[in-house]
CHARMM internal coordinates of N, CA and C (Angstrom, degrees):
IC EDIT
DIST 1 N 1 CA 1.4466
DIST 1 CA 1 C 1.5008
ANGL 1 N 1 CA 1 C 110.88
DIST 1 C 2 N 1.2919
ANGL 1 CA 1 C 2 N 123.61
DIHE 1 N 1 CA 1 C 2 N 133.91
DIST 2 N 2 CA 1.4983
ANGL 1 C 2 N 2 CA 124.03
DIHE 1 CA 1 C 2 N 2 CA 179.91
DIST 2 CA 2 C 1.5069
ANGL 2 N 2 CA 2 C 109.97
DIHE 1 C 2 N 2 CA 2 C -73.97
DIST 2 C 3 N 1.2317
ANGL 2 CA 2 C 3 N 113.94
DIHE 2 N 2 CA 2 C 3 N 155.09
DIST 3 N 3 CA 1.5389
ANGL 2 C 3 N 3 CA 122.68
DIHE 2 CA 2 C 3 N 3 CA 171.34
DIST 3 CA 3 C 1.4795
ANGL 3 N 3 CA 3 C 108.91
DIHE 2 C 3 N 3 CA 3 C -78.13
DIST 3 C 4 N 1.3299
ANGL 3 CA 3 C 4 N 116.04
DIHE 3 N 3 CA 3 C 4 N 114.94
DIST 4 N 4 CA 1.4361
ANGL 3 C 4 N 4 CA 119.27
DIHE 3 CA 3 C 4 N 4 CA 179.26
DIST 4 CA 4 C 1.5115
ANGL 4 N 4 CA 4 C 109.69
DIHE 3 C 4 N 4 CA 4 C -122.77
DIST 4 C 5 N 1.3046
ANGL 4 CA 4 C 5 N 125.54
DIHE 4 N 4 CA 4 C 5 N 173.67
DIST 5 N 5 CA 1.3191
ANGL 4 C 5 N 5 CA 133.10
DIHE 4 CA 4 C 5 N 5 CA 175.36
DIST 5 CA 5 C 1.5585
ANGL 5 N 5 CA 5 C 106.67
DIHE 4 C 5 N 5 CA 5 C -61.04
DIST 5 C 6 N 1.2851
ANGL 5 CA 5 C 6 N 120.33
DIHE 5 N 5 CA 5 C 6 N -42.81
DIST 6 N 6 CA 1.4141
ANGL 5 C 6 N 6 CA 127.26
DIHE 5 CA 5 C 6 N 6 CA -179.13
DIST 6 CA 6 C 1.5004
ANGL 6 N 6 CA 6 C 113.45
DIHE 5 C 6 N 6 CA 6 C -67.97
DIST 6 C 7 N 1.3923
ANGL 6 CA 6 C 7 N 112.78
DIHE 6 N 6 CA 6 C 7 N -32.42
DIST 7 N 7 CA 1.4569
ANGL 6 C 7 N 7 CA 116.47
DIHE 6 CA 6 C 7 N 7 CA 177.72
DIST 7 CA 7 C 1.5187
ANGL 7 N 7 CA 7 C 107.51
DIHE 6 C 7 N 7 CA 7 C -74.89
DIST 7 C 8 N 1.3174
ANGL 7 CA 7 C 8 N 120.48
DIHE 7 N 7 CA 7 C 8 N -40.86
DIST 8 N 8 CA 1.4025
ANGL 7 C 8 N 8 CA 124.57
DIHE 7 CA 7 C 8 N 8 CA 171.62
DIST 8 CA 8 C 1.4858
ANGL 8 N 8 CA 8 C 112.90
DIHE 7 C 8 N 8 CA 8 C -51.28
DIST 8 C 9 N 1.3045
ANGL 8 CA 8 C 9 N 112.99
DIHE 8 N 8 CA 8 C 9 N -50.90
DIST 9 N 9 CA 1.4892
ANGL 8 C 9 N 9 CA 122.55
DIHE 8 CA 8 C 9 N 9 CA -177.51
DIST 9 CA 9 C 1.5377
ANGL 9 N 9 CA 9 C 108.53
DIHE 8 C 9 N 9 CA 9 C -59.39
DIST 9 C 10 N 1.3217
ANGL 9 CA 9 C 10 N 113.37
DIHE 9 N 9 CA 9 C 10 N -47.56
DIST 10 N 10 CA 1.5680
ANGL 9 C 10 N 10 CA 117.78
DIHE 9 CA 9 C 10 N 10 CA -178.64
DIST 10 CA 10 C 1.4874
ANGL 10 N 10 CA 10 C 112.79
DIHE 9 C 10 N 10 CA 10 C -61.73
DIST 10 C 11 N 1.3672
ANGL 10 CA 10 C 11 N 112.72
DIHE 10 N 10 CA 10 C 11 N -41.52
DIST 11 N 11 CA 1.4716
ANGL 10 C 11 N 11 CA 116.00
DIHE 10 CA 10 C 11 N 11 CA -176.78
DIST 11 CA 11 C 1.5751
ANGL 11 N 11 CA 11 C 110.70
DIHE 10 C 11 N 11 CA 11 C -70.89
DIST 11 C 12 N 1.3219
ANGL 11 CA 11 C 12 N 119.68
DIHE 11 N 11 CA 11 C 12 N -38.27
DIST 12 N 12 CA 1.4447
ANGL 11 C 12 N 12 CA 122.16
DIHE 11 CA 11 C 12 N 12 CA 170.65
DIST 12 CA 12 C 1.4431
ANGL 12 N 12 CA 12 C 112.93
DIHE 11 C 12 N 12 CA 12 C -59.81
DIST 12 C 13 N 1.2641
ANGL 12 CA 12 C 13 N 119.86
DIHE 12 N 12 CA 12 C 13 N -45.47
DIST 13 N 13 CA 1.4388
ANGL 12 C 13 N 13 CA 126.01
DIHE 12 CA 12 C 13 N 13 CA 179.28
DIST 13 CA 13 C 1.4893
ANGL 13 N 13 CA 13 C 111.97
DIHE 12 C 13 N 13 CA 13 C -57.78
DIST 13 C 14 N 1.4175
ANGL 13 CA 13 C 14 N 114.45
DIHE 13 N 13 CA 13 C 14 N -48.75
DIST 14 N 14 CA 1.4465
ANGL 13 C 14 N 14 CA 118.94
DIHE 13 CA 13 C 14 N 14 CA 179.35
DIST 14 CA 14 C 1.5100
ANGL 14 N 14 CA 14 C 110.83
DIHE 13 C 14 N 14 CA 14 C -64.16
DIST 14 C 15 N 1.3350
ANGL 14 CA 14 C 15 N 117.23
DIHE 14 N 14 CA 14 C 15 N -35.45
DIST 15 N 15 CA 1.5176
ANGL 14 C 15 N 15 CA 120.69
DIHE 14 CA 14 C 15 N 15 CA 178.64
DIST 15 CA 15 C 1.4734
ANGL 15 N 15 CA 15 C 108.47
DIHE 14 C 15 N 15 CA 15 C -64.62
DIST 15 C 16 N 1.3637
ANGL 15 CA 15 C 16 N 120.84
DIHE 15 N 15 CA 15 C 16 N -37.75
DIST 16 N 16 CA 1.4481
ANGL 15 C 16 N 16 CA 124.89
DIHE 15 CA 15 C 16 N 16 CA 179.36
DIST 16 CA 16 C 1.5111
ANGL 16 N 16 CA 16 C 116.46
DIHE 15 C 16 N 16 CA 16 C -89.53
DIST 16 C 17 N 1.2842
ANGL 16 CA 16 C 17 N 116.96
DIHE 16 N 16 CA 16 C 17 N -5.96
DIST 17 N 17 CA 1.4400
ANGL 16 C 17 N 17 CA 116.03
DIHE 16 CA 16 C 17 N 17 CA -179.73
DIST 17 CA 17 C 1.5944
ANGL 17 N 17 CA 17 C 115.28
DIHE 16 C 17 N 17 CA 17 C 75.02
DIST 17 C 18 N 1.3897
ANGL 17 CA 17 C 18 N 113.05
DIHE 17 N 17 CA 17 C 18 N 29.12
DIST 18 N 18 CA 1.4755
ANGL 17 C 18 N 18 CA 122.46
DIHE 17 CA 17 C 18 N 18 CA -171.51
DIST 18 CA 18 C 1.5070
ANGL 18 N 18 CA 18 C 104.86
DIHE 17 C 18 N 18 CA 18 C -117.69
DIST 18 C 19 N 1.2969
ANGL 18 CA 18 C 19 N 117.69
DIHE 18 N 18 CA 18 C 19 N 168.71
DIST 19 N 19 CA 1.4150
ANGL 18 C 19 N 19 CA 126.01
DIHE 18 CA 18 C 19 N 19 CA 167.24
DIST 19 CA 19 C 1.5856
ANGL 19 N 19 CA 19 C 110.04
DIHE 18 C 19 N 19 CA 19 C -80.68
DIST 19 C 20 N 1.2916
ANGL 19 CA 19 C 20 N 119.44
DIHE 19 N 19 CA 19 C 20 N 141.32
DIST 20 N 20 CA 1.4918
ANGL 19 C 20 N 20 CA 120.16
DIHE 19 CA 19 C 20 N 20 CA -179.76
DIST 20 CA 20 C 1.4682
ANGL 20 N 20 CA 20 C 112.11
DIHE 19 C 20 N 20 CA 20 C -54.50
DIST 20 C 21 N 1.3012
ANGL 20 CA 20 C 21 N 120.72
DIHE 20 N 20 CA 20 C 21 N -38.22
DIST 21 N 21 CA 1.5043
ANGL 20 C 21 N 21 CA 126.42
DIHE 20 CA 20 C 21 N 21 CA -179.93
DIST 21 CA 21 C 1.6033
ANGL 21 N 21 CA 21 C 108.75
DIHE 20 C 21 N 21 CA 21 C -58.08
DIST 21 C 22 N 1.3131
ANGL 21 CA 21 C 22 N 115.71
DIHE 21 N 21 CA 21 C 22 N -27.15
DIST 22 N 22 CA 1.4225
ANGL 21 C 22 N 22 CA 115.46
DIHE 21 CA 21 C 22 N 22 CA -177.51
DIST 22 CA 22 C 1.5150
ANGL 22 N 22 CA 22 C 115.18
DIHE 21 C 22 N 22 CA 22 C -87.06
DIST 22 C 23 N 1.3090
ANGL 22 CA 22 C 23 N 119.11
DIHE 22 N 22 CA 22 C 23 N -0.89
DIST 23 N 23 CA 1.4451
ANGL 22 C 23 N 23 CA 127.15
DIHE 22 CA 22 C 23 N 23 CA -177.96
DIST 23 CA 23 C 1.5128
ANGL 23 N 23 CA 23 C 109.31
DIHE 22 C 23 N 23 CA 23 C -98.27
DIST 23 C 24 N 1.3387
ANGL 23 CA 23 C 24 N 121.58
DIHE 23 N 23 CA 23 C 24 N 104.13
DIST 24 N 24 CA 1.4567
ANGL 23 C 24 N 24 CA 121.01
DIHE 23 CA 23 C 24 N 24 CA -177.94
DIST 24 CA 24 C 1.5650
ANGL 24 N 24 CA 24 C 109.71
DIHE 23 C 24 N 24 CA 24 C -71.34
DIST 24 C 25 N 1.3052
ANGL 24 CA 24 C 25 N 111.21
DIHE 24 N 24 CA 24 C 25 N 149.61
DIST 25 N 25 CA 1.4490
ANGL 24 C 25 N 25 CA 119.25
DIHE 24 CA 24 C 25 N 25 CA 178.18
DIST 25 CA 25 C 1.6216
ANGL 25 N 25 CA 25 C 113.81
DIHE 24 C 25 N 25 CA 25 C -86.62
DIST 25 C 26 N 1.3600
ANGL 25 CA 25 C 26 N 112.54
DIHE 25 N 25 CA 25 C 26 N -13.56
DIST 26 N 26 CA 1.4297
ANGL 25 C 26 N 26 CA 115.63
DIHE 25 CA 25 C 26 N 26 CA -172.77
DIST 26 CA 26 C 1.5749
ANGL 26 N 26 CA 26 C 112.50
DIHE 25 C 26 N 26 CA 26 C -127.08
DIST 26 C 27 N 1.2752
ANGL 26 CA 26 C 27 N 111.93
DIHE 26 N 26 CA 26 C 27 N 22.63
DIST 27 N 27 CA 1.5209
ANGL 26 C 27 N 27 CA 114.39
DIHE 26 CA 26 C 27 N 27 CA 177.01
DIST 27 CA 27 C 1.5840
ANGL 27 N 27 CA 27 C 109.21
DIHE 26 C 27 N 27 CA 27 C -125.92
DIST 27 C 28 N 1.3438
ANGL 27 CA 27 C 28 N 114.23
DIHE 27 N 27 CA 27 C 28 N 164.98
DIST 28 N 28 CA 1.5376
ANGL 27 C 28 N 28 CA 120.17
DIHE 27 CA 27 C 28 N 28 CA -176.63
DIST 28 CA 28 C 1.5189
ANGL 28 N 28 CA 28 C 107.18
DIHE 27 C 28 N 28 CA 28 C -70.98
DIST 28 C 29 N 1.2332
ANGL 28 CA 28 C 29 N 118.15
DIHE 28 N 28 CA 28 C 29 N 124.44
DIST 29 N 29 CA 1.3549
ANGL 28 C 29 N 29 CA 123.32
DIHE 28 CA 28 C 29 N 29 CA -177.08
DIST 29 CA 29 C 1.5221
ANGL 29 N 29 CA 29 C 113.90
DIHE 28 C 29 N 29 CA 29 C -72.85
DIST 29 C 30 N 1.3499
ANGL 29 CA 29 C 30 N 116.10
DIHE 29 N 29 CA 29 C 30 N -24.61
DIST 30 N 30 CA 1.4042
ANGL 29 C 30 N 30 CA 120.93
DIHE 29 CA 29 C 30 N 30 CA 176.06
DIST 30 CA 30 C 1.5739
ANGL 30 N 30 CA 30 C 110.41
DIHE 29 C 30 N 30 CA 30 C -59.23
DIST 30 C 31 N 1.3725
ANGL 30 CA 30 C 31 N 114.32
DIHE 30 N 30 CA 30 C 31 N -32.47
DIST 31 N 31 CA 1.4969
ANGL 30 C 31 N 31 CA 119.79
DIHE 30 CA 30 C 31 N 31 CA 179.34
DIST 31 CA 31 C 1.5591
ANGL 31 N 31 CA 31 C 109.70
DIHE 30 C 31 N 31 CA 31 C -71.40
DIST 31 C 32 N 1.2863
ANGL 31 CA 31 C 32 N 117.78
DIHE 31 N 31 CA 31 C 32 N -11.44
DIST 32 N 32 CA 1.4455
ANGL 31 C 32 N 32 CA 123.39
DIHE 31 CA 31 C 32 N 32 CA -178.42
DIST 32 CA 32 C 1.5056
ANGL 32 N 32 CA 32 C 110.15
DIHE 31 C 32 N 32 CA 32 C -105.65
DIST 32 C 33 N 1.2736
ANGL 32 CA 32 C 33 N 118.51
DIHE 32 N 32 CA 32 C 33 N 5.47
DIST 33 N 33 CA 1.4824
ANGL 32 C 33 N 33 CA 123.96
DIHE 32 CA 32 C 33 N 33 CA 175.18
DIST 33 CA 33 C 1.5207
ANGL 33 N 33 CA 33 C 119.16
DIHE 32 C 33 N 33 CA 33 C 104.14
DIST 33 C 34 N 1.3223
ANGL 33 CA 33 C 34 N 110.69
DIHE 33 N 33 CA 33 C 34 N 0.68
DIST 34 N 34 CA 1.5313
ANGL 33 C 34 N 34 CA 114.50
DIHE 33 CA 33 C 34 N 34 CA 178.49
DIST 34 CA 34 C 1.5403
ANGL 34 N 34 CA 34 C 108.12
DIHE 33 C 34 N 34 CA 34 C -70.22
DIST 34 C 35 N 1.3119
ANGL 34 CA 34 C 35 N 117.86
DIHE 34 N 34 CA 34 C 35 N 134.99
DIST 35 N 35 CA 1.3819
ANGL 34 C 35 N 35 CA 122.77
DIHE 34 CA 34 C 35 N 35 CA 178.41
DIST 35 CA 35 C 1.5947
ANGL 35 N 35 CA 35 C 111.57
DIHE 34 C 35 N 35 CA 35 C -122.26
DIST 35 C 36 N 1.3530
ANGL 35 CA 35 C 36 N 116.70
DIHE 35 N 35 CA 35 C 36 N 179.93
DIST 36 N 36 CA 1.4201
ANGL 35 C 36 N 36 CA 117.98
DIHE 35 CA 35 C 36 N 36 CA -179.77
DIST 36 CA 36 C 1.4905
ANGL 36 N 36 CA 36 C 115.96
DIHE 35 C 36 N 36 CA 36 C -63.39
DIST 36 C 37 N 1.2996
ANGL 36 CA 36 C 37 N 116.16
DIHE 36 N 36 CA 36 C 37 N -35.26
DIST 37 N 37 CA 1.4887
ANGL 36 C 37 N 37 CA 119.58
DIHE 36 CA 36 C 37 N 37 CA 179.85
DIST 37 CA 37 C 1.5611
ANGL 37 N 37 CA 37 C 109.30
DIHE 36 C 37 N 37 CA 37 C -69.36
DIST 37 C 38 N 1.2976
ANGL 37 CA 37 C 38 N 116.96
DIHE 37 N 37 CA 37 C 38 N -35.03
DIST 38 N 38 CA 1.5272
ANGL 37 C 38 N 38 CA 115.54
DIHE 37 CA 37 C 38 N 38 CA -179.84
DIST 38 CA 38 C 1.4470
ANGL 38 N 38 CA 38 C 108.43
DIHE 37 C 38 N 38 CA 38 C -74.73
DIST 38 C 39 N 1.3407
ANGL 38 CA 38 C 39 N 119.00
DIHE 38 N 38 CA 38 C 39 N -40.18
DIST 39 N 39 CA 1.4277
ANGL 38 C 39 N 39 CA 121.33
DIHE 38 CA 38 C 39 N 39 CA 176.73
DIST 39 CA 39 C 1.5544
ANGL 39 N 39 CA 39 C 112.91
DIHE 38 C 39 N 39 CA 39 C -52.43
DIST 39 C 40 N 1.3380
ANGL 39 CA 39 C 40 N 111.97
DIHE 39 N 39 CA 39 C 40 N -48.75
DIST 40 N 40 CA 1.5318
ANGL 39 C 40 N 40 CA 117.86
DIHE 39 CA 39 C 40 N 40 CA 173.98
DIST 40 CA 40 C 1.4964
ANGL 40 N 40 CA 40 C 111.01
DIHE 39 C 40 N 40 CA 40 C -54.43
DIST 40 C 41 N 1.4238
ANGL 40 CA 40 C 41 N 116.49
DIHE 40 N 40 CA 40 C 41 N -47.90
DIST 41 N 41 CA 1.4634
ANGL 40 C 41 N 41 CA 119.48
DIHE 40 CA 40 C 41 N 41 CA -177.29
DIST 41 CA 41 C 1.4922
ANGL 41 N 41 CA 41 C 112.49
DIHE 40 C 41 N 41 CA 41 C -58.37
DIST 41 C 42 N 1.2930
ANGL 41 CA 41 C 42 N 114.07
DIHE 41 N 41 CA 41 C 42 N -44.07
DIST 42 N 42 CA 1.5369
ANGL 41 C 42 N 42 CA 120.65
DIHE 41 CA 41 C 42 N 42 CA 179.73
DIST 42 CA 42 C 1.5402
ANGL 42 N 42 CA 42 C 108.56
DIHE 41 C 42 N 42 CA 42 C -64.67
DIST 42 C 43 N 1.3266
ANGL 42 CA 42 C 43 N 120.54
DIHE 42 N 42 CA 42 C 43 N -48.93
DIST 43 N 43 CA 1.4671
ANGL 42 C 43 N 43 CA 126.75
DIHE 42 CA 42 C 43 N 43 CA 176.05
DIST 43 CA 43 C 1.5133
ANGL 43 N 43 CA 43 C 113.72
DIHE 42 C 43 N 43 CA 43 C -50.88
DIST 43 C 44 N 1.2942
ANGL 43 CA 43 C 44 N 111.82
DIHE 43 N 43 CA 43 C 44 N -48.03
DIST 44 N 44 CA 1.5448
ANGL 43 C 44 N 44 CA 116.74
DIHE 43 CA 43 C 44 N 44 CA 178.87
DIST 44 CA 44 C 1.5563
ANGL 44 N 44 CA 44 C 109.75
DIHE 43 C 44 N 44 CA 44 C -64.26
DIST 44 C 45 N 1.2990
ANGL 44 CA 44 C 45 N 117.04
DIHE 44 N 44 CA 44 C 45 N -43.57
DIST 45 N 45 CA 1.4888
ANGL 44 C 45 N 45 CA 118.42
DIHE 44 CA 44 C 45 N 45 CA 177.05
DIST 45 CA 45 C 1.5242
ANGL 45 N 45 CA 45 C 110.87
DIHE 44 C 45 N 45 CA 45 C -58.97
DIST 45 C 46 N 1.4220
ANGL 45 CA 45 C 46 N 117.68
DIHE 45 N 45 CA 45 C 46 N -48.35
DIST 46 N 46 CA 1.4267
ANGL 45 C 46 N 46 CA 117.73
DIHE 45 CA 45 C 46 N 46 CA -178.69
DIST 46 CA 46 C 1.4931
ANGL 46 N 46 CA 46 C 111.32
DIHE 45 C 46 N 46 CA 46 C -69.73
DIST 46 C 47 N 1.2328
ANGL 46 CA 46 C 47 N 121.63
DIHE 46 N 46 CA 46 C 47 N -29.62
DIST 47 N 47 CA 1.4876
ANGL 46 C 47 N 47 CA 118.70
DIHE 46 CA 46 C 47 N 47 CA 175.77
DIST 47 CA 47 C 1.5569
ANGL 47 N 47 CA 47 C 109.62
DIHE 46 C 47 N 47 CA 47 C -66.93
DIST 47 C 48 N 1.2841
ANGL 47 CA 47 C 48 N 116.91
DIHE 47 N 47 CA 47 C 48 N -40.98
DIST 48 N 48 CA 1.5088
ANGL 47 C 48 N 48 CA 122.12
DIHE 47 CA 47 C 48 N 48 CA 179.42
DIST 48 CA 48 C 1.5555
ANGL 48 N 48 CA 48 C 112.95
DIHE 47 C 48 N 48 CA 48 C -66.56
DIST 48 C 49 N 1.1974
ANGL 48 CA 48 C 49 N 112.48
DIHE 48 N 48 CA 48 C 49 N -46.91
DIST 49 N 49 CA 1.5008
ANGL 48 C 49 N 49 CA 124.69
DIHE 48 CA 48 C 49 N 49 CA -176.54
DIST 49 CA 49 C 1.5102
ANGL 49 N 49 CA 49 C 117.91
DIHE 48 C 49 N 49 CA 49 C -78.38
DIST 49 C 50 N 1.3810
ANGL 49 CA 49 C 50 N 112.32
DIHE 49 N 49 CA 49 C 50 N -37.47
DIST 50 N 50 CA 1.4649
ANGL 49 C 50 N 50 CA 118.93
DIHE 49 CA 49 C 50 N 50 CA -168.50
DIST 50 CA 50 C 1.5236
ANGL 50 N 50 CA 50 C 115.91
DIHE 49 C 50 N 50 CA 50 C -130.28
DIST 50 C 51 N 1.3416
ANGL 50 CA 50 C 51 N 111.25
DIHE 50 N 50 CA 50 C 51 N 8.46
DIST 51 N 51 CA 1.5400
ANGL 50 C 51 N 51 CA 120.04
DIHE 50 CA 50 C 51 N 51 CA -178.22
DIST 51 CA 51 C 1.4423
ANGL 51 N 51 CA 51 C 113.63
DIHE 50 C 51 N 51 CA 51 C 50.19
DIST 51 C 52 N 1.3496
ANGL 51 CA 51 C 52 N 115.29
DIHE 51 N 51 CA 51 C 52 N 40.57
DIST 52 N 52 CA 1.5605
ANGL 51 C 52 N 52 CA 122.37
DIHE 51 CA 51 C 52 N 52 CA 173.99
DIST 52 CA 52 C 1.4986
ANGL 52 N 52 CA 52 C 105.27
DIHE 51 C 52 N 52 CA 52 C -64.72
DIST 52 C 53 N 1.3232
ANGL 52 CA 52 C 53 N 114.47
DIHE 52 N 52 CA 52 C 53 N 143.96
DIST 53 N 53 CA 1.4889
ANGL 52 C 53 N 53 CA 119.98
DIHE 52 CA 52 C 53 N 53 CA 177.28
DIST 53 CA 53 C 1.6052
ANGL 53 N 53 CA 53 C 112.62
DIHE 52 C 53 N 53 CA 53 C -117.17
DIST 53 C 54 N 1.3205
ANGL 53 CA 53 C 54 N 115.32
DIHE 53 N 53 CA 53 C 54 N 5.80
DIST 54 N 54 CA 1.3565
ANGL 53 C 54 N 54 CA 118.72
DIHE 53 CA 53 C 54 N 54 CA -178.19
DIST 54 CA 54 C 1.5449
ANGL 54 N 54 CA 54 C 110.64
DIHE 53 C 54 N 54 CA 54 C -65.89
DIST 54 C 55 N 1.3865
ANGL 54 CA 54 C 55 N 116.40
DIHE 54 N 54 CA 54 C 55 N 160.78
DIST 55 N 55 CA 1.3809
ANGL 54 C 55 N 55 CA 115.56
DIHE 54 CA 54 C 55 N 55 CA 177.51
DIST 55 CA 55 C 1.5485
ANGL 55 N 55 CA 55 C 111.39
DIHE 54 C 55 N 55 CA 55 C -106.37
DIST 55 C 56 N 1.3608
ANGL 55 CA 55 C 56 N 113.62
DIHE 55 N 55 CA 55 C 56 N 171.63
DIST 56 N 56 CA 1.5131
ANGL 55 C 56 N 56 CA 116.85
DIHE 55 CA 55 C 56 N 56 CA -177.42
DIST 56 CA 56 C 1.5678
ANGL 56 N 56 CA 56 C 105.91
DIHE 55 C 56 N 56 CA 56 C -60.82
DIST 56 C 57 N 1.3208
ANGL 56 CA 56 C 57 N 115.77
DIHE 56 N 56 CA 56 C 57 N -40.61
DIST 57 N 57 CA 1.4911
ANGL 56 C 57 N 57 CA 120.63
DIHE 56 CA 56 C 57 N 57 CA -172.79
DIST 57 CA 57 C 1.5640
ANGL 57 N 57 CA 57 C 106.06
DIHE 56 C 57 N 57 CA 57 C -63.97
DIST 57 C 58 N 1.3444
ANGL 57 CA 57 C 58 N 120.83
DIHE 57 N 57 CA 57 C 58 N -38.32
DIST 58 N 58 CA 1.4093
ANGL 57 C 58 N 58 CA 123.45
DIHE 57 CA 57 C 58 N 58 CA 178.21
DIST 58 CA 58 C 1.5691
ANGL 58 N 58 CA 58 C 109.52
DIHE 57 C 58 N 58 CA 58 C -56.24
DIST 58 C 59 N 1.3038
ANGL 58 CA 58 C 59 N 114.71
DIHE 58 N 58 CA 58 C 59 N -50.73
DIST 59 N 59 CA 1.4388
ANGL 58 C 59 N 59 CA 118.56
DIHE 58 CA 58 C 59 N 59 CA -177.98
DIST 59 CA 59 C 1.5228
ANGL 59 N 59 CA 59 C 114.86
DIHE 58 C 59 N 59 CA 59 C -68.86
DIST 59 C 60 N 1.3195
ANGL 59 CA 59 C 60 N 117.99
DIHE 59 N 59 CA 59 C 60 N -41.19
DIST 60 N 60 CA 1.3850
ANGL 59 C 60 N 60 CA 125.26
DIHE 59 CA 59 C 60 N 60 CA 178.29
DIST 60 CA 60 C 1.4889
ANGL 60 N 60 CA 60 C 113.14
DIHE 59 C 60 N 60 CA 60 C -65.08
DIST 60 C 61 N 1.3001
ANGL 60 CA 60 C 61 N 121.14
DIHE 60 N 60 CA 60 C 61 N -34.23
DIST 61 N 61 CA 1.4450
ANGL 60 C 61 N 61 CA 122.98
DIHE 60 CA 60 C 61 N 61 CA -178.77
DIST 61 CA 61 C 1.5710
ANGL 61 N 61 CA 61 C 110.50
DIHE 60 C 61 N 61 CA 61 C -63.28
DIST 61 C 62 N 1.2855
ANGL 61 CA 61 C 62 N 120.49
DIHE 61 N 61 CA 61 C 62 N -34.25
DIST 62 N 62 CA 1.4489
ANGL 61 C 62 N 62 CA 123.50
DIHE 61 CA 61 C 62 N 62 CA -178.87
DIST 62 CA 62 C 1.5768
ANGL 62 N 62 CA 62 C 108.86
DIHE 61 C 62 N 62 CA 62 C -139.45
DIST 62 C 63 N 1.3360
ANGL 62 CA 62 C 63 N 116.34
DIHE 62 N 62 CA 62 C 63 N 79.21
DIST 63 N 63 CA 1.4811
ANGL 62 C 63 N 63 CA 121.80
DIHE 62 CA 62 C 63 N 63 CA -177.47
DIST 63 CA 63 C 1.5123
ANGL 63 N 63 CA 63 C 112.80
DIHE 62 C 63 N 63 CA 63 C -76.81
DIST 63 C 64 N 1.3243
ANGL 63 CA 63 C 64 N 117.53
DIHE 63 N 63 CA 63 C 64 N 64.36
DIST 64 N 64 CA 1.4471
ANGL 63 C 64 N 64 CA 128.57
DIHE 63 CA 63 C 64 N 64 CA -174.86
DIST 64 CA 64 C 1.5413
ANGL 64 N 64 CA 64 C 107.09
DIHE 63 C 64 N 64 CA 64 C -133.24
DIST 64 C 65 N 1.3412
ANGL 64 CA 64 C 65 N 120.06
DIHE 64 N 64 CA 64 C 65 N 124.50
DIST 65 N 65 CA 1.4106
ANGL 64 C 65 N 65 CA 122.19
DIHE 64 CA 64 C 65 N 65 CA -175.07
DIST 65 CA 65 C 1.6006
ANGL 65 N 65 CA 65 C 114.00
DIHE 64 C 65 N 65 CA 65 C -54.91
DIST 65 C 66 N 1.3449
ANGL 65 CA 65 C 66 N 115.10
DIHE 65 N 65 CA 65 C 66 N -38.36
DIST 66 N 66 CA 1.4896
ANGL 65 C 66 N 66 CA 119.20
DIHE 65 CA 65 C 66 N 66 CA 175.89
DIST 66 CA 66 C 1.5023
ANGL 66 N 66 CA 66 C 110.71
DIHE 65 C 66 N 66 CA 66 C -59.61
DIST 66 C 67 N 1.2995
ANGL 66 CA 66 C 67 N 117.81
DIHE 66 N 66 CA 66 C 67 N -44.78
DIST 67 N 67 CA 1.4886
ANGL 66 C 67 N 67 CA 119.86
DIHE 66 CA 66 C 67 N 67 CA -177.05
DIST 67 CA 67 C 1.5057
ANGL 67 N 67 CA 67 C 106.85
DIHE 66 C 67 N 67 CA 67 C -71.50
DIST 67 C 68 N 1.3323
ANGL 67 CA 67 C 68 N 120.44
DIHE 67 N 67 CA 67 C 68 N -37.82
DIST 68 N 68 CA 1.4910
ANGL 67 C 68 N 68 CA 118.99
DIHE 67 CA 67 C 68 N 68 CA 179.15
DIST 68 CA 68 C 1.4892
ANGL 68 N 68 CA 68 C 109.12
DIHE 67 C 68 N 68 CA 68 C -66.22
DIST 68 C 69 N 1.2601
ANGL 68 CA 68 C 69 N 119.97
DIHE 68 N 68 CA 68 C 69 N -39.73
DIST 69 N 69 CA 1.5436
ANGL 68 C 69 N 69 CA 121.40
DIHE 68 CA 68 C 69 N 69 CA -179.84
DIST 69 CA 69 C 1.4315
ANGL 69 N 69 CA 69 C 108.86
DIHE 68 C 69 N 69 CA 69 C -57.28
DIST 69 C 70 N 1.3548
ANGL 69 CA 69 C 70 N 117.43
DIHE 69 N 69 CA 69 C 70 N -47.52
DIST 70 N 70 CA 1.4457
ANGL 69 C 70 N 70 CA 120.89
DIHE 69 CA 69 C 70 N 70 CA 178.27
DIST 70 CA 70 C 1.4531
ANGL 70 N 70 CA 70 C 115.91
DIHE 69 C 70 N 70 CA 70 C -57.79
DIST 70 C 71 N 1.4074
ANGL 70 CA 70 C 71 N 112.67
DIHE 70 N 70 CA 70 C 71 N -49.12
DIST 71 N 71 CA 1.4883
ANGL 70 C 71 N 71 CA 123.47
DIHE 70 CA 70 C 71 N 71 CA 179.68
DIST 71 CA 71 C 1.5327
ANGL 71 N 71 CA 71 C 112.96
DIHE 70 C 71 N 71 CA 71 C -59.42
DIST 71 C 72 N 1.3682
ANGL 71 CA 71 C 72 N 113.33
DIHE 71 N 71 CA 71 C 72 N -42.09
DIST 72 N 72 CA 1.4607
ANGL 71 C 72 N 72 CA 120.95
DIHE 71 CA 71 C 72 N 72 CA -171.86
DIST 72 CA 72 C 1.5774
ANGL 72 N 72 CA 72 C 112.24
DIHE 71 C 72 N 72 CA 72 C -91.68
DIST 72 C 73 N 1.2839
ANGL 72 CA 72 C 73 N 117.67
DIHE 72 N 72 CA 72 C 73 N -0.19
DIST 73 N 73 CA 1.4035
ANGL 72 C 73 N 73 CA 123.40
DIHE 72 CA 72 C 73 N 73 CA -178.61
DIST 73 CA 73 C 1.5204
ANGL 73 N 73 CA 73 C 116.60
DIHE 72 C 73 N 73 CA 73 C 67.14
DIST 73 C 74 N 1.2898
ANGL 73 CA 73 C 74 N 113.25
DIHE 73 N 73 CA 73 C 74 N 30.19
DIST 74 N 74 CA 1.4363
ANGL 73 C 74 N 74 CA 119.37
DIHE 73 CA 73 C 74 N 74 CA 178.20
DIST 74 CA 74 C 1.5005
ANGL 74 N 74 CA 74 C 111.75
DIHE 73 C 74 N 74 CA 74 C -71.67
DIST 74 C 75 N 1.3601
ANGL 74 CA 74 C 75 N 115.96
DIHE 74 N 74 CA 74 C 75 N 139.43
DIST 75 N 75 CA 1.4981
ANGL 74 C 75 N 75 CA 121.14
DIHE 74 CA 74 C 75 N 75 CA -178.46
DIST 75 CA 75 C 1.4016
ANGL 75 N 75 CA 75 C 114.41
DIHE 74 C 75 N 75 CA 75 C -96.94
END
COOR INIT
IC SEED 1 N 1 CA 1 C
IC BUILD
């Protein structure tokens, strides 16, 4: 399965115990409860499943789904 914006959104929602529709694509995810441990958990999943090469710092610098999609090459 390809890495898509919706896959990112679903994974973040799962990590936060929320519905994907409740996770905005253009707002700071820290404001929605995402913390550094969860970012690392997501990053490790995406590295394993999608061969993502981004670093924790890359994701933490701009914790917004739109930014992550661009950084991670999500379609």
